[in-house]
C-alpha positions in Angstrom: 69.7 37.1 242.8 72.3 34.5 241.8 71.8 32.8 238.5 73.3 29.4 239.3 72.8 27.9 235.9 74.2 30.9 234.0 77.1 31.3 236.5 78.1 27.6 236.1 77.9 27.6 232.4 79.9 30.8 232.1 82.6 29.5 234.3 82.8 26.2 232.5 83.1 27.9 229.1 85.8 30.3 230.3 87.8 27.4 231.9 87.6 25.3 228.8 88.7 28.2 226.6 92.0 28.7 228.5 95.2 26.7 228.0 97.8 26.2 230.8 100.3 28.4 229.0 97.7 31.2 228.9 97.8 31.6 232.6 101.5 30.8 233.3 101.0 27.1 234.1 103.1 24.2 232.7 101.2 22.0 230.2 102.7 18.7 231.3 102.6 15.4 229.4 99.6 13.2 228.5 97.2 16.0 228.9 93.7 15.2 227.7 91.6 17.9 229.4 90.0 20.5 227.1 91.2 23.8 228.6 92.1 24.0 232.3 91.3 21.5 235.0 89.1 22.6 237.9 91.9 22.1 240.3 94.1 24.4 238.2 91.5 27.1 238.2 91.0 26.7 242.0 94.8 27.2 242.5 94.8 30.3 240.3 91.8 31.6 242.3 93.3 30.8 245.7 90.4 28.6 246.8 89.8 24.9 247.3 89.0 22.6 244.4 85.8 21.5 246.2 84.5 25.0 246.6 85.1 25.9 243.0 83.7 22.6 241.7 80.5 23.2 243.6 79.9 26.5 241.9 80.4 24.9 238.5 77.9 22.2 239.5 75.3 24.8 240.5 75.6 23.9 244.2 76.8 25.5 247.5 76.2 29.0 249.0 76.3 32.2 247.0 79.9 33.2 246.4 81.0 36.4 248.1 82.1 39.4 246.2 85.7 38.6 247.3 85.4 35.1 245.9 84.0 36.3 242.6 86.8 38.9 242.3 89.4 36.1 242.8 87.7 33.9 240.2 87.6 36.8 237.7 91.3 37.5 238.2 92.2 33.8 238.2 90.4 33.2 234.9 92.0 36.3 233.3 88.6 37.9 232.6 88.3 41.2 230.8 86.4 44.0 232.6 83.2 43.3 230.7 83.5 39.6 231.5 84.3 40.4 235.2 81.2 42.6 235.4 79.1 39.8 233.8 80.4 37.3 236.3 79.5 39.6 239.2 75.9 40.0 238.0 75.5 36.3 237.5 76.6 35.7 241.1 74.0 38.3 242.3 76.4 41.2 243.0 77.0 44.6 241.7 80.2 44.9 239.7 83.1 46.9 241.3 84.1 50.3 240.1 86.3 50.6 237.0 89.2 53.0 236.5 91.8 54.1 239.0 90.0 52.5 242.0 89.8 49.1 240.4 92.2 46.3 241.4 91.3 44.0 238.6 94.4 43.4 236.5 93.8 43.3 232.8 94.3 40.0 230.9 96.9 41.6 228.8 99.1 42.6 231.7 98.6 39.2 233.3 99.7 37.4 230.2 102.9 39.4 230.1 103.5 38.9 233.8 102.9 35.2 233.6 105.7 34.9 231.0 108.3 36.8 233.1 109.3 33.8 235.2 113.0 34.7 235.2 112.6 38.4 235.9 111.5 40.5 239.0 108.3 42.2 238.0 105.1 43.5 239.6 101.8 45.2 238.7 101.0 48.3 240.8 98.2 50.8 241.2 98.7 54.5 240.8 99.1 54.6 244.6 102.0 52.1 244.5 99.9 49.2 245.8 101.3 45.9 244.5 98.6 43.7 243.0 100.7 40.9 241.5 104.4 39.9 241.6 106.5 37.3 239.8 108.2 34.7 242.0 111.6 36.5 241.4 109.9 39.8 242.4 108.9 38.3 245.7 112.5 36.9 246.1 113.8 40.5 245.5 111.6 42.5 247.8 109.4 40.1 249.7 105.7 39.6 249.3 104.4 43.1 248.8 100.8 42.0 248.4 100.5 41.0 252.0 100.0 44.5 253.3 96.6 45.8 254.3 95.1 49.3 254.8 97.2 52.4 254.0 100.4 50.3 254.3 99.5 48.7 250.9 100.9 51.9 249.3 104.6 52.0 248.9 104.6 55.8 249.3 102.9 55.5 252.7 105.3 52.8 253.8 108.2 54.9 252.7 107.5 57.5 255.4 106.3 55.1 258.1 108.2 51.8 257.8 112.0 51.6 258.2 112.0 48.1 256.8 110.7 49.5 253.5 113.6 52.0 253.3 116.1 49.3 254.1 115.3 47.6 250.7 116.7 50.6 248.8 120.2 51.9 248.8 120.8 55.1 250.9 121.9 57.0 247.8 118.4 56.8 246.4 116.5 57.8 249.6 116.3 61.6 249.0 115.0 61.2 245.5 112.5 58.5 246.5 111.1 60.7 249.3 110.6 63.6 246.8 109.1 61.2 244.3 106.5 59.8 246.6 105.4 63.1 248.0 105.3 64.7 244.6 103.3 61.8 243.2 100.8 61.9 246.0 100.3 65.7 245.6 99.6 65.3 241.9 97.2 62.4 242.5 95.4 64.4 245.2 94.8 67.3 242.7 93.8 64.8 239.9 91.4 62.7 242.0 90.1 65.3 244.3 90.0 66.1 248.1 87.8 63.0 248.9 90.1 60.6 247.1 92.3 57.8 248.6 95.3 59.8 247.6 94.1 62.8 249.7 93.3 60.4 252.6 96.9 59.0 252.5 98.3 62.5 252.7 96.1 63.3 255.6 97.4 60.3 257.4 101.0 61.0 256.7 101.1 64.7 257.7 100.9 64.1 261.5 103.1 61.0 261.3 106.2 62.1 259.3 108.2 65.3 259.6 110.0 64.5 256.4 106.7 64.1 254.5 105.4 67.4 256.0 108.5 69.2 254.7 108.2 67.7 251.3 104.5 68.2 251.1 104.8 71.9 252.0 107.3 72.4 249.1 104.4 71.7 246.6 106.9 70.0 244.3 105.3 68.1 241.4 106.6 66.3 238.3 109.5 64.5 240.0 110.6 61.6 237.8 112.2 58.4 238.9 115.6 57.4 237.7 115.6 54.4 235.3 118.2 52.6 237.4 117.1 51.6 240.9 119.4 50.2 243.7 117.7 47.4 245.7 119.3 46.0 248.8 118.8 42.2 249.3 119.7 40.8 252.8 121.9 38.0 251.4 123.1 39.4 248.1 123.6 43.0 248.9 122.9 45.8 246.4 121.5 45.0 243.0 121.5 47.7 240.3 118.4 47.2 238.1 116.8 49.1 235.3 113.1 49.6 235.6 110.8 49.5 232.5 107.2 50.4 232.8 104.1 49.4 230.8 100.9 51.4 231.5 97.3 50.1 231.3 95.5 53.5 230.9 92.1 52.1 231.5 92.9 50.9 235.0 95.8 53.2 235.8 97.9 50.1 236.5 101.6 49.7 235.7 103.6 46.7 235.0 107.1 47.3 236.3 109.9 45.0 235.1 113.4 45.0 236.6 116.4 43.9 234.6 120.2 43.9 235.0 122.8 44.6 232.3 124.1 41.3 230.9 127.4 40.3 232.3 127.2 42.7 235.2 127.5 41.8 238.8 123.8 42.5 239.3 123.0 40.1 236.5 124.9 37.4 238.3 123.1 38.2 241.5 119.7 37.9 239.8 120.7 34.4 238.7 121.6 33.6 242.3 118.4 35.1 243.5 116.4 32.6 241.3 118.2 29.8 243.2 117.9 31.4 246.7 114.3 32.2 246.2 112.2 34.1 248.7 113.1 32.1 251.8 114.9 35.0 253.5 112.0 37.4 252.8 108.9 35.3 253.6 
């Protein structure tokens, strides 16, 4: 059962404890509000200000699990805080660990500060949970996919447009990398896991995947330098640095170019062009 009083009080306290810079928002001038404004939280949570305000005022229908998950992520809650929020709203908290899609506050704080760099947070299956604006400009909105296609490894073997975003010289290694990673995850998570399900889906769909899968290759490592192909700027040579959240099996991937290089100049152009060509 929903605890409206406790839910409203908890949300108000969390909202008031956050500053705009904590969540990647500009502070602006003549700010008098303690913490975040309700409209700012609503924007972060991808919902209307009216809907969020009613929850804080102990009104409206019981929020769905999806809405509560959005609020927990928008307010940068820890896992313990997220679980508490779910219980206040009358729901059972989602699973933790590799199956969780709740990005930790630490990774979010870093991501929010990378406004001039392509970056993304991904699951162990290569599902993009969050991107910086420049990340969207580089590869398109990768959070829009649903079902098995959320996994980059799945799309690699089923979607020609995904391959077109990477230089041909990297294709052979990437195919080995995705097949190898999926085999390792299947062994780690078990035959009933999502990784095993993706493999089962790919085997009848892709001859390339079947060949790589039958090789039983594991431990393939990616090159530090990746070659992305942008429809307007051409090839960008970017180094990829990775930061792991071991509790959630999420990785923050940050893509940078060597200063003074042609790719560095293209990244600067990309920040001007934006994501118009890839929306």
